[in-house]
N, CA, C and O atoms as CSV, one atom per row, in Angstrom:
chain,resi,resn,atom,element,x,y,z
A,1,MET,N,N,79.230,11.201,-78.853
A,1,MET,CA,C,79.031,10.684,-77.537
A,1,MET,C,C,78.927,11.965,-76.208
A,1,MET,O,O,80.077,12.405,-76.191
A,2,SER,N,N,78.413,12.457,-75.523
A,2,SER,CA,C,78.736,13.636,-74.517
A,2,SER,C,C,79.278,12.859,-73.433
A,2,SER,O,O,78.852,11.750,-73.111
A,3,LYS,N,N,80.436,13.601,-72.758
A,3,LYS,CA,C,80.617,13.076,-71.410
A,3,LYS,C,C,79.530,13.311,-70.401
A,3,LYS,O,O,78.611,14.125,-70.494
A,4,PRO,N,N,79.768,12.504,-69.458
A,4,PRO,CA,C,78.817,12.400,-68.694
A,4,PRO,C,C,79.148,13.674,-67.621
A,4,PRO,O,O,80.266,13.886,-67.153
A,5,ARG,N,N,77.905,14.493,-67.327
A,5,ARG,CA,C,78.097,15.578,-66.713
A,5,ARG,C,C,78.465,15.411,-65.069
A,5,ARG,O,O,77.771,14.769,-64.281
A,6,ARG,N,N,79.692,16.122,-64.731
A,6,ARG,CA,C,80.105,16.277,-63.297
A,6,ARG,C,C,78.981,16.642,-62.271
A,6,ARG,O,O,78.101,17.468,-62.516
A,7,VAL,N,N,79.076,16.059,-61.290
A,7,VAL,CA,C,78.039,16.505,-60.194
A,7,VAL,C,C,78.875,17.171,-58.937
A,7,VAL,O,O,79.759,16.723,-58.207
A,8,VAL,N,N,78.183,18.478,-59.016
A,8,VAL,CA,C,78.774,19.571,-57.852
A,8,VAL,C,C,78.321,19.544,-56.889
A,8,VAL,O,O,77.136,19.850,-57.018
A,9,PHE,N,N,78.657,19.271,-55.529
A,9,PHE,CA,C,78.290,19.517,-54.593
A,9,PHE,C,C,78.079,20.826,-54.008
A,9,PHE,O,O,79.096,21.519,-53.986
A,10,LYS,N,N,76.925,21.401,-53.480
A,10,LYS,CA,C,76.964,22.748,-53.195
A,10,LYS,C,C,76.648,22.992,-51.514
A,10,LYS,O,O,75.517,22.709,-51.119
A,11,PHE,N,N,77.241,23.301,-50.941
A,11,PHE,CA,C,77.050,23.626,-49.401
A,11,PHE,C,C,77.186,24.886,-48.787
A,11,PHE,O,O,78.077,25.676,-49.098
A,12,ARG,N,N,76.236,25.127,-47.825
A,12,ARG,CA,C,76.604,26.375,-47.023
A,12,ARG,C,C,76.464,26.193,-45.607
A,12,ARG,O,O,75.484,25.764,-44.997
A,13,LEU,N,N,77.660,26.604,-45.130
A,13,LEU,CA,C,78.007,26.703,-43.995
A,13,LEU,C,C,77.714,28.100,-43.053
A,13,LEU,O,O,78.033,29.239,-43.395
A,14,TYR,N,N,77.006,27.715,-41.743
A,14,TYR,CA,C,76.697,29.313,-41.098
A,14,TYR,C,C,77.174,28.894,-39.895
A,14,TYR,O,O,76.929,27.932,-39.167
A,15,VAL,N,N,78.102,30.070,-39.834
A,15,VAL,CA,C,79.125,29.793,-38.782
A,15,VAL,C,C,78.738,31.306,-37.683
A,15,VAL,O,O,78.042,32.231,-38.104
A,16,ALA,N,N,79.239,31.289,-36.515
A,16,ALA,CA,C,79.284,32.421,-35.441
A,16,ALA,C,C,80.789,33.064,-35.553
A,16,ALA,O,O,81.740,32.707,-34.857
A,17,ASP,N,N,80.813,33.840,-36.324
A,17,ASP,CA,C,82.184,34.887,-36.380
A,17,ASP,C,C,83.462,33.698,-36.524
A,17,ASP,O,O,83.499,32.737,-37.293
A,18,HIS,N,N,84.366,34.083,-35.615
A,18,HIS,CA,C,85.290,32.755,-35.318
A,18,HIS,C,C,85.445,31.964,-34.330
A,18,HIS,O,O,86.599,31.768,-33.950
A,19,THR,N,N,84.389,31.330,-33.678
A,19,THR,CA,C,84.150,31.002,-32.609
A,19,THR,C,C,84.825,29.502,-32.826
A,19,THR,O,O,84.570,29.033,-33.935
A,20,PRO,N,N,85.653,28.654,-31.953
A,20,PRO,CA,C,86.002,27.556,-32.297
A,20,PRO,C,C,85.372,26.527,-32.450
A,20,PRO,O,O,86.050,25.524,-32.677
A,21,ASN,N,N,84.085,26.395,-32.398
A,21,ASN,CA,C,83.394,25.162,-33.139
A,21,ASN,C,C,83.082,25.697,-34.552
A,21,ASN,O,O,83.316,24.948,-35.501
A,22,SER,N,N,82.570,26.940,-34.779
A,22,SER,CA,C,82.482,27.136,-36.113
A,22,SER,C,C,83.856,27.118,-37.151
A,22,SER,O,O,83.695,26.860,-38.343
A,23,ALA,N,N,85.048,27.379,-36.662
A,23,ALA,CA,C,86.218,27.159,-36.939
A,23,ALA,C,C,86.529,25.563,-37.373
A,23,ALA,O,O,87.008,25.060,-38.389
A,24,LEU,N,N,86.084,25.082,-36.263
A,24,LEU,CA,C,86.387,23.394,-36.328
A,24,LEU,C,C,85.279,22.853,-37.497
A,24,LEU,O,O,85.664,22.164,-38.442
A,25,ALA,N,N,84.077,23.185,-37.349
A,25,ALA,CA,C,83.361,22.841,-38.639
A,25,ALA,C,C,83.783,23.072,-40.071
A,25,ALA,O,O,83.674,22.309,-41.031
A,26,LEU,N,N,84.330,24.392,-40.002
A,26,LEU,CA,C,84.832,24.930,-41.961
A,26,LEU,C,C,86.093,24.092,-41.910
A,26,LEU,O,O,86.523,23.713,-42.999
A,27,THR,N,N,86.927,23.651,-40.529
A,27,THR,CA,C,88.220,22.898,-41.372
A,27,THR,C,C,87.573,21.257,-41.445
A,27,THR,O,O,88.294,20.538,-42.136
A,28,ASN,N,N,86.682,20.736,-41.018
A,28,ASN,CA,C,86.170,19.726,-40.988
A,28,ASN,C,C,85.413,19.342,-42.475
A,28,ASN,O,O,85.421,18.266,-43.074
A,29,LEU,N,N,84.894,20.365,-42.762
A,29,LEU,CA,C,84.226,20.375,-44.091
A,29,LEU,C,C,85.118,20.607,-45.098
A,29,LEU,O,O,84.998,19.918,-46.111
A,30,THR,N,N,85.878,21.323,-45.053
A,30,THR,CA,C,87.162,21.489,-46.159
A,30,THR,C,C,87.816,20.097,-46.013
A,30,THR,O,O,87.735,19.387,-47.015
A,31,ALA,N,N,88.216,19.774,-45.332
A,31,ALA,CA,C,89.030,17.965,-45.297
A,31,ALA,C,C,88.365,17.576,-46.017
A,31,ALA,O,O,88.657,17.515,-47.211
A,32,LEU,N,N,87.093,17.129,-45.457
A,32,LEU,CA,C,85.832,15.957,-46.012
A,32,LEU,C,C,86.004,16.336,-47.571
A,32,LEU,O,O,86.253,15.334,-48.241
A,33,CYS,N,N,85.942,17.409,-48.239
A,33,CYS,CA,C,85.559,17.725,-49.493
A,33,CYS,C,C,86.904,17.609,-50.095
A,33,CYS,O,O,86.801,17.284,-51.277
A,34,ARG,N,N,87.994,17.741,-49.752
A,34,ARG,CA,C,89.319,17.456,-50.202
A,34,ARG,C,C,89.305,15.880,-50.555
A,34,ARG,O,O,89.577,15.511,-51.697
A,35,VAL,N,N,88.992,15.006,-49.578
A,35,VAL,CA,C,89.222,13.607,-49.712
A,35,VAL,C,C,87.955,13.117,-50.471
A,35,VAL,O,O,87.921,12.253,-51.347
A,36,TYR,N,N,87.108,13.706,-50.056
A,36,TYR,CA,C,86.034,12.878,-50.971
A,36,TYR,C,C,85.238,13.239,-52.088
A,36,TYR,O,O,84.646,12.391,-52.755
A,37,LEU,N,N,85.180,14.796,-52.392
A,37,LEU,CA,C,84.583,15.712,-53.595
A,37,LEU,C,C,85.889,16.432,-54.066
A,37,LEU,O,O,85.782,17.652,-54.193
A,38,THR,N,N,86.816,16.007,-54.278
A,38,THR,CA,C,88.006,17.015,-54.965
A,38,THR,C,C,87.388,17.435,-56.418
A,38,THR,O,O,87.087,16.718,-57.372
A,39,SER,N,N,87.326,18.496,-56.292
A,39,SER,CA,C,87.230,19.602,-57.407
A,39,SER,C,C,85.490,19.115,-57.614
A,39,SER,O,O,85.143,18.850,-58.765
A,40,ARG,N,N,84.831,19.050,-56.905
A,40,ARG,CA,C,83.502,18.740,-57.081
A,40,ARG,C,C,82.457,19.369,-56.085
A,40,ARG,O,O,81.305,19.091,-55.750
A,41,HIS,N,N,83.312,20.275,-55.783
A,41,HIS,CA,C,82.239,21.051,-54.383
A,41,HIS,C,C,82.513,22.490,-54.977
A,41,HIS,O,O,83.222,22.985,-55.853
A,42,GLU,N,N,81.258,23.043,-53.722
A,42,GLU,CA,C,81.268,24.535,-53.711
A,42,GLU,C,C,80.851,25.235,-52.189
A,42,GLU,O,O,79.655,25.323,-51.912
A,43,ILE,N,N,81.615,25.596,-51.474
A,43,ILE,CA,C,81.656,26.091,-49.860
A,43,ILE,C,C,81.226,27.533,-49.954
A,43,ILE,O,O,81.883,28.372,-50.570
A,44,GLU,N,N,80.114,27.787,-49.326
A,44,GLU,CA,C,79.658,29.134,-49.196
A,44,GLU,C,C,79.657,29.307,-47.303
A,44,GLU,O,O,79.105,28.572,-46.485
A,45,VAL,N,N,80.292,30.258,-47.122
A,45,VAL,CA,C,80.369,30.559,-45.575
A,45,VAL,C,C,79.344,31.951,-45.249
A,45,VAL,O,O,79.434,32.949,-45.963
A,46,VAL,N,N,78.484,31.888,-44.223
A,46,VAL,CA,C,77.633,32.831,-43.864
A,46,VAL,C,C,77.779,32.723,-42.400
A,46,VAL,O,O,77.464,31.790,-41.662
A,47,ASP,N,N,78.412,34.058,-42.078
A,47,ASP,CA,C,78.573,34.558,-40.708
A,47,ASP,C,C,77.557,35.087,-40.297
A,47,ASP,O,O,77.531,36.300,-40.507
A,48,VAL,N,N,76.207,34.439,-39.504
A,48,VAL,CA,C,75.232,34.922,-38.618
A,48,VAL,C,C,75.378,36.647,-38.006
A,48,VAL,O,O,74.496,37.504,-37.946
A,49,PHE,N,N,76.453,36.709,-37.710
A,49,PHE,CA,C,76.768,38.048,-37.011
A,49,PHE,C,C,76.794,39.076,-38.107
A,49,PHE,O,O,76.107,40.092,-38.010
A,50,ARG,N,N,77.482,38.871,-39.037
A,50,ARG,CA,C,77.403,39.755,-40.140
A,50,ARG,C,C,76.217,39.971,-41.089
A,50,ARG,O,O,76.048,40.996,-41.749
A,51,ASN,N,N,75.309,38.757,-41.089
A,51,ASN,CA,C,74.381,38.404,-41.974
A,51,ASN,C,C,73.109,38.018,-41.200
A,51,ASN,O,O,72.454,37.103,-41.699
A,52,PRO,N,N,72.650,38.577,-40.044
A,52,PRO,CA,C,71.488,37.721,-39.535
A,52,PRO,C,C,70.103,37.682,-39.936
A,52,PRO,O,O,69.277,36.848,-39.566
A,53,GLU,N,N,69.918,38.631,-40.705
A,53,GLU,CA,C,68.642,38.643,-41.505
A,53,GLU,C,C,68.607,37.300,-42.655
A,53,GLU,O,O,67.565,36.791,-43.069
A,54,ARG,N,N,70.069,36.859,-43.064
A,54,ARG,CA,C,69.759,35.535,-43.877
A,54,ARG,C,C,69.681,34.644,-43.074
A,54,ARG,O,O,68.736,33.877,-43.261
A,55,ALA,N,N,70.381,34.423,-42.155
A,55,ALA,CA,C,70.169,33.295,-41.034
A,55,ALA,C,C,68.803,33.096,-40.681
A,55,ALA,O,O,68.355,31.950,-40.683
A,56,VAL,N,N,67.857,34.378,-40.280
A,56,VAL,CA,C,66.298,34.365,-39.760
A,56,VAL,C,C,65.752,33.900,-41.142
A,56,VAL,O,O,64.861,33.055,-41.058
A,57,ALA,N,N,66.082,34.255,-42.296
A,57,ALA,CA,C,65.214,33.846,-43.420
A,57,ALA,C,C,65.576,32.608,-44.034
A,57,ALA,O,O,64.884,32.004,-44.854
A,58,ASP,N,N,66.813,32.221,-43.551
A,58,ASP,CA,C,66.915,30.552,-43.764
A,58,ASP,C,C,66.757,29.406,-42.724
A,58,ASP,O,O,67.099,28.225,-42.784
A,59,LYS,N,N,66.139,30.115,-41.762
A,59,LYS,CA,C,65.569,29.405,-40.211
A,59,LYS,C,C,66.660,28.431,-39.710
A,59,LYS,O,O,66.516,27.228,-39.491
A,60,ILE,N,N,67.939,29.286,-39.549
A,60,ILE,CA,C,68.913,28.764,-38.986
A,60,ILE,C,C,69.103,29.337,-37.603
A,60,ILE,O,O,69.270,30.549,-37.468
A,61,PHE,N,N,69.086,28.564,-36.628
A,61,PHE,CA,C,68.836,28.850,-35.551
A,61,PHE,C,C,70.041,28.373,-34.426
A,61,PHE,O,O,69.942,28.699,-33.243
A,62,MET,N,N,70.995,27.698,-34.853
A,62,MET,CA,C,72.256,27.135,-33.932
A,62,MET,C,C,73.330,27.248,-34.849
A,62,MET,O,O,73.076,26.880,-35.995
A,63,THR,N,N,74.557,27.703,-34.597
A,63,THR,CA,C,75.792,27.403,-35.434
A,63,THR,C,C,76.541,26.547,-34.927
A,63,THR,O,O,76.210,26.237,-33.783
A,64,PRO,N,N,77.462,26.020,-35.344
A,64,PRO,CA,C,77.745,26.062,-36.986
A,64,PRO,C,C,76.427,24.901,-37.415
A,64,PRO,O,O,76.015,24.027,-36.652
A,65,THR,N,N,75.990,25.122,-38.623
A,65,THR,CA,C,75.057,24.292,-39.339
A,65,THR,C,C,75.359,24.482,-40.961
A,65,THR,O,O,75.556,25.482,-41.651
A,66,LEU,N,N,75.313,23.310,-41.200
A,66,LEU,CA,C,76.053,23.003,-42.675
A,66,LEU,C,C,74.627,22.576,-43.456
A,66,LEU,O,O,73.780,21.808,-42.999
A,67,VAL,N,N,74.578,23.259,-44.735
A,67,VAL,CA,C,73.320,22.760,-45.567
A,67,VAL,C,C,73.965,22.284,-46.831
A,67,VAL,O,O,74.957,22.799,-47.347
A,68,LYS,N,N,73.205,21.102,-47.341
A,68,LYS,CA,C,73.949,20.801,-48.453
A,68,LYS,C,C,72.654,21.130,-49.272
A,68,LYS,O,O,71.503,20.708,-49.161
A,69,LEU,N,N,73.211,21.998,-50.107
A,69,LEU,CA,C,71.759,22.510,-51.302
A,69,LEU,C,C,71.967,21.652,-52.385
A,69,LEU,O,O,70.917,21.237,-52.876
A,70,GLY,N,N,72.871,21.308,-52.844
A,70,GLY,CA,C,72.482,20.181,-53.932
A,70,GLY,C,C,73.692,19.275,-54.492
A,70,GLY,O,O,74.743,19.873,-54.724
A,71,PRO,N,N,73.660,18.358,-54.650
A,71,PRO,CA,C,72.404,17.508,-55.180
A,71,PRO,C,C,71.119,17.346,-54.330
A,71,PRO,O,O,71.246,17.074,-53.136
A,72,SER,N,N,69.994,17.483,-54.831
A,72,SER,CA,C,68.868,17.231,-54.253
A,72,SER,C,C,69.296,15.816,-53.373
A,72,SER,O,O,70.138,14.991,-53.725
A,73,PRO,N,N,68.559,15.787,-52.267
A,73,PRO,CA,C,67.776,16.655,-51.363
A,73,PRO,C,C,68.674,17.266,-50.569
A,73,PRO,O,O,69.845,16.986,-50.315
A,74,VAL,N,N,67.652,18.530,-50.049
A,74,VAL,CA,C,68.606,19.461,-49.494
A,74,VAL,C,C,68.531,18.917,-47.838
A,74,VAL,O,O,67.572,18.323,-47.344
A,75,VAL,N,N,69.633,19.240,-47.231
A,75,VAL,CA,C,69.877,18.509,-45.975
A,75,VAL,C,C,70.733,19.336,-45.043
A,75,VAL,O,O,71.764,19.874,-45.445
A,76,HIS,N,N,70.212,19.458,-43.526
A,76,HIS,CA,C,70.995,20.131,-42.634
A,76,HIS,C,C,71.587,19.504,-41.816
A,76,HIS,O,O,71.006,18.523,-41.354
A,77,VAL,N,N,72.618,19.750,-41.450
A,77,VAL,CA,C,73.628,18.890,-40.381
A,77,VAL,C,C,74.029,19.987,-39.307
A,77,VAL,O,O,74.336,21.041,-39.865
A,78,VAL,N,N,74.106,20.033,-38.038
A,78,VAL,CA,C,74.156,20.938,-37.236
A,78,VAL,C,C,75.623,20.370,-36.465
A,78,VAL,O,O,75.641,19.183,-36.140
A,79,GLY,N,N,76.513,20.995,-36.256
A,79,GLY,CA,C,77.660,20.681,-35.233
A,79,GLY,C,C,78.952,20.964,-35.886
A,79,GLY,O,O,79.185,21.744,-36.809
A,80,THR,N,N,79.712,20.220,-35.262
A,80,THR,CA,C,81.382,20.468,-35.857
A,80,THR,C,C,81.985,19.681,-36.876
A,80,THR,O,O,83.131,19.834,-37.298
A,81,LEU,N,N,80.828,18.492,-37.399
A,81,LEU,CA,C,81.268,17.784,-38.265
A,81,LEU,C,C,82.504,16.806,-38.035
A,81,LEU,O,O,83.003,16.246,-39.012
A,82,SER,N,N,82.972,16.607,-36.829
A,82,SER,CA,C,83.889,16.165,-36.569
A,82,SER,C,C,84.111,14.413,-36.753
A,82,SER,O,O,85.134,13.773,-36.994
A,83,GLN,N,N,82.797,14.001,-36.542
A,83,GLN,CA,C,82.657,12.605,-36.967
A,83,GLN,C,C,82.492,12.245,-38.429
A,83,GLN,O,O,81.374,11.944,-38.847
A,84,SER,N,N,83.473,12.260,-39.171
A,84,SER,CA,C,83.350,12.058,-40.706
A,84,SER,C,C,82.212,11.125,-41.243
A,84,SER,O,O,81.427,11.551,-42.089
A,85,GLN,N,N,82.114,9.688,-40.687
A,85,GLN,CA,C,81.688,8.931,-41.347
A,85,GLN,C,C,80.141,9.268,-40.909
A,85,GLN,O,O,79.359,8.942,-41.802
A,86,GLU,N,N,79.679,9.684,-40.072
A,86,GLU,CA,C,78.069,10.138,-39.532
A,86,GLU,C,C,77.991,11.467,-40.658
A,86,GLU,O,O,77.263,11.369,-41.646
A,87,THR,N,N,78.707,12.551,-40.436
A,87,THR,CA,C,78.704,13.524,-41.664
A,87,THR,C,C,78.387,12.856,-43.105
A,87,THR,O,O,77.215,13.018,-43.446
A,88,LEU,N,N,78.959,12.347,-43.752
A,88,LEU,CA,C,78.893,11.632,-44.722
A,88,LEU,C,C,77.603,10.697,-45.152
A,88,LEU,O,O,77.292,10.344,-46.289
A,89,LYS,N,N,76.806,10.338,-43.638
A,89,LYS,CA,C,76.013,9.339,-43.902
A,89,LYS,C,C,74.820,10.194,-44.094
A,89,LYS,O,O,73.909,9.967,-44.891
A,90,ALA,N,N,74.952,11.579,-42.981
A,90,ALA,CA,C,73.757,12.600,-43.030
A,90,ALA,C,C,73.474,13.043,-44.088
A,90,ALA,O,O,72.330,13.272,-44.479
A,91,LEU,N,N,74.819,13.275,-44.881
A,91,LEU,CA,C,74.767,13.809,-46.340
A,91,LEU,C,C,74.333,13.144,-47.484
A,91,LEU,O,O,74.044,13.716,-48.535
A,92,GLY,N,N,74.284,11.928,-47.290
A,92,GLY,CA,C,73.708,11.092,-47.947
A,92,GLY,C,C,75.096,10.798,-48.806
A,92,GLY,O,O,74.771,10.676,-49.987
A,93,LEU,N,N,76.063,10.692,-48.691
A,93,LEU,CA,C,77.416,10.632,-49.149
A,93,LEU,C,C,78.167,9.423,-48.657
A,93,LEU,O,O,79.373,9.532,-48.877
A,94,GLU,N,N,77.813,8.280,-48.045
A,94,GLU,CA,C,78.699,7.241,-47.268
A,94,GLU,C,C,79.038,6.272,-48.611
A,94,GLU,O,O,80.061,5.587,-48.615
A,95,ALA,N,N,78.110,6.270,-49.733
A,95,ALA,CA,C,78.964,5.698,-50.510
A,95,ALA,C,C,80.263,5.998,-50.909
A,95,ALA,O,O,81.031,5.046,-51.047
A,96,LEU,N,N,80.756,7.375,-51.170
A,96,LEU,CA,C,82.133,7.687,-51.425
A,96,LEU,C,C,83.203,7.238,-50.354
A,96,LEU,O,O,84.418,7.339,-50.527
A,97,SER,N,N,82.597,6.731,-49.227
A,97,SER,CA,C,83.802,6.525,-48.165
A,97,SER,C,C,83.911,4.908,-48.495
A,97,SER,O,O,84.864,4.381,-47.921
A,98,ALA,N,N,83.224,4.147,-49.200
A,98,ALA,CA,C,83.385,2.515,-49.439
A,98,ALA,C,C,84.813,2.322,-50.168
A,98,ALA,O,O,85.204,1.196,-50.472
Protein backbone atom coordinates (compact mmCIF):
# COMPACT_ATOMS: atom_id res chain seq x y z
CA MET A 1 0.00 0.00 0.00
CA SER A 2 1.27 3.46 -0.80
CA LYS A 3 1.37 6.30 1.67
CA PRO A 4 -1.20 9.05 1.23
CA ARG A 5 0.31 12.02 -0.58
CA ARG A 6 0.99 14.99 1.67
CA VAL A 7 -0.70 18.15 0.40
CA VAL A 8 1.64 21.14 0.19
CA PHE A 9 0.07 24.59 0.24
CA LYS A 10 1.75 27.09 -2.06
CA PHE A 11 1.49 30.78 -1.33
CA ARG A 12 2.79 33.88 -3.10
CA LEU A 13 2.82 37.09 -1.07
CA TYR A 14 3.16 40.37 -2.96
CA VAL A 15 4.73 43.08 -0.80
CA ALA A 16 5.87 46.68 -1.23
CA ASP A 17 9.47 46.71 0.00
CA HIS A 18 9.66 46.76 3.80
CA THR A 19 6.52 48.78 4.50
CA PRO A 20 4.86 48.08 7.87
CA ASN A 21 1.78 46.42 6.32
CA SER A 22 3.90 44.19 4.09
CA ALA A 23 6.11 43.14 7.02
CA LEU A 24 3.02 42.45 9.14
CA ALA A 25 1.44 40.34 6.38
CA LEU A 26 4.59 38.22 6.08
CA THR A 27 4.79 37.80 9.86
CA ASN A 28 1.12 36.80 10.07
CA LEU A 29 1.36 34.38 7.13
CA THR A 30 4.46 32.76 8.59
CA ALA A 31 2.75 32.35 11.97
CA LEU A 32 -0.42 30.94 10.37
CA CYS A 33 1.62 28.40 8.40
CA ARG A 34 3.69 27.46 11.45
CA VAL A 35 0.54 26.72 13.47
CA TYR A 36 -1.77 25.16 10.85
CA LEU A 37 0.46 23.96 7.99
CA THR A 38 3.65 22.79 9.67
CA SER A 39 6.03 21.39 7.05
CA ARG A 40 3.23 21.55 4.46
CA HIS A 41 3.70 24.99 2.93
CA GLU A 42 5.84 27.04 0.58
CA ILE A 43 5.91 30.83 0.66
CA GLU A 44 7.25 32.92 -2.21
CA VAL A 45 7.61 36.65 -1.55
CA VAL A 46 7.48 39.06 -4.51
CA ASP A 47 8.49 42.68 -3.92
CA VAL A 48 6.49 44.75 -6.40
CA PHE A 49 9.13 47.51 -6.34
CA ARG A 50 11.83 45.07 -7.46
CA ASN A 51 9.56 43.13 -9.86
CA PRO A 52 6.87 45.55 -11.07
CA GLU A 53 6.42 43.66 -14.34
CA ARG A 54 5.51 40.52 -12.41
CA ALA A 55 2.91 42.36 -10.36
CA VAL A 56 1.36 43.82 -13.51
CA ALA A 57 1.39 40.46 -15.29
CA ASP A 58 -0.26 38.82 -12.27
CA LYS A 59 -2.80 41.67 -11.99
CA ILE A 60 -1.71 42.71 -8.50
CA PHE A 61 -2.75 46.29 -7.82
CA MET A 62 -2.59 46.45 -4.01
CA THR A 63 -0.12 45.28 -1.43
CA PRO A 64 0.10 43.24 0.57
CA THR A 65 -1.75 40.62 -1.48
CA LEU A 66 -1.59 36.91 -0.73
CA VAL A 67 -2.30 34.38 -3.46
CA LYS A 68 -2.92 30.75 -2.55
CA LEU A 69 -1.68 28.95 -5.64
CA GLY A 70 -2.35 25.41 -4.56
CA PRO A 71 -4.12 23.29 -3.93
CA SER A 72 -6.96 24.61 -6.06
CA PRO A 73 -8.82 26.88 -6.17
CA VAL A 74 -6.53 29.90 -6.51
CA VAL A 75 -7.52 32.50 -3.90
CA HIS A 76 -6.48 36.15 -3.43
CA VAL A 77 -6.53 37.88 -0.03
CA VAL A 78 -5.60 41.55 0.34
CA GLY A 79 -4.39 42.99 3.63
CA THR A 80 -2.18 42.24 6.60
CA LEU A 81 -3.78 38.84 7.38
CA SER A 82 -4.21 39.96 11.00
CA GLN A 83 -7.59 38.28 11.41
CA SER A 84 -6.46 34.63 11.57
CA GLN A 85 -9.88 32.99 11.48
CA GLU A 86 -11.10 35.18 8.61
CA THR A 87 -7.87 34.53 6.69
CA LEU A 88 -8.21 30.77 7.16
CA LYS A 89 -11.82 30.96 5.98
CA ALA A 90 -10.91 33.06 2.93
CA LEU A 91 -8.22 30.54 1.99
CA GLY A 92 -10.61 27.61 2.46
CA LEU A 93 -8.63 26.33 5.46
CA GLU A 94 -11.17 26.90 8.24
CA ALA A 95 -11.41 23.14 8.92
CA LEU A 96 -7.78 23.22 10.08
CA SER A 97 -8.62 25.52 12.98
CA ALA A 98 -11.39 23.26 14.35
